[in-house]
N, C-alpha and C positions, 0 to 999 in steps of 0.2 A: 503494499500500500504506499510506503513512503515514496516509491517512484512514481507513483501519479501524482501525490502531492507536489513533488520536484519538479515534474512536467507542468503541473498548474502554476508555479512558481515562474517558470520561464514563459509560459503565455501569457500571465497577467503582465509581465514587464514590455510585452508587446501589443498590448492593449490599453490605447490612450484613454477611452471613454471609461474604461473602468479605474484607472489611476486618478481620473478626475472626480468619479464619484466617492472613492475611498480616500481623498485627499486631507480629511479629517479624522481618518482612523488609525489609531497607533495603539494596538492592544495585542495580547496573547491570547489565542484561542485553543480549545482542547477539544480534538477530534478523536471520539473513542469509536473504534469499528470492532465489534466483537471482542472486546477487552483490550484490543491493541490502542496504547495511545499515542498520538500525533500532536505534537505542539506549532502552531502556525504562529509565527512572531511577524506582526504587520508594524510598518512605519511609515505614515502617512500613505497609507493605502498601496504601498510595495510590500510584497512578501520576502521579508528578508531572511526569515529563518524557518526551515522545517526540521524539527527536531524529534526524535524517535523518544518515546518514553517508556517506562512510566518514570515520573518523577515526582517527589513530594515538595521538591524545592522549588518548582517552576510554576509560579503565579497566573494564573488564566482569569480572564474577565467572563468568559461564558463559555460553555461546553456543548458540542452536539454530538450525541452517542446515537450510533444505529449497530445493525449487524451487516457484514459482508455482501451479503446476498440482496438486502434492500439497496445498499449504496450502488451495487452493481446495475440493478433496474433503474435507480435513478440517474444513472450515468447511459443509459440507452439513448441513440439519437431521438428518440420519440417515446418518452416515458409513458408507461401505462396510467392510468388513473390512480391516484394517492402515490405513485413513485414520482411525480413529476416536480414536487416542491418539498423543501425541509419541512415545512409544516404540515405539507400532506402526509408525510412520513410520520410525524408525531401523531397524526389523527387516526390513521389505521395501527397504531401502534407497534409502528417498528422503528420510531426514532425517539429520542427524549432530548431537551434542551433544558441546561442548568445554569445557574449562576446569574448574571446581570442581563435580565431581559430586556431593560430599557436600552443597553448599549446596544444590543442585537435588532432591537427594532428601529432604534435610529441611523444604523447602516444595514438595513435589511436588504435592500435591492443590491448594494454592494457586496455583501456576504452570498446572498443566492447565486449571485452571477459569478462570483468565484468559484464556489463550488460546482458551477454547472460546467466550467472551463472544460471540465474531462470528458465532457461528452464530445463525441465524434459529431462533426457537422453535419447537419440534415442533408446534404447533397450527396455525402457518401451512403446514406442510409438508402436513398432512392435507387 
């Protein structure tokens, strides 16, 4: 999984509109996939650090927790209903969000679009 998030890191640096959206976002986010922890360190919208966990010493602002199968479905070019959005995963019981929900909501479009960077383009799906 760490390689996927490192790929997201390189894609984000080449996506100016997302960097603009996240220009006020400088936080650490915990992504937990089936017990595997990955810390994403953002600085003014740039993903500067992808660190494997677990770590009790790394403070994080909010956490998104899910299982690997649900995340693979989320990353399909055209995800099925419920797997199309991080809140969709929460609604169907396949995801959980912990921590500072206000921070997430303030940066919701940015974070959702960053998470969706791992989806192949829709042209490849056709």
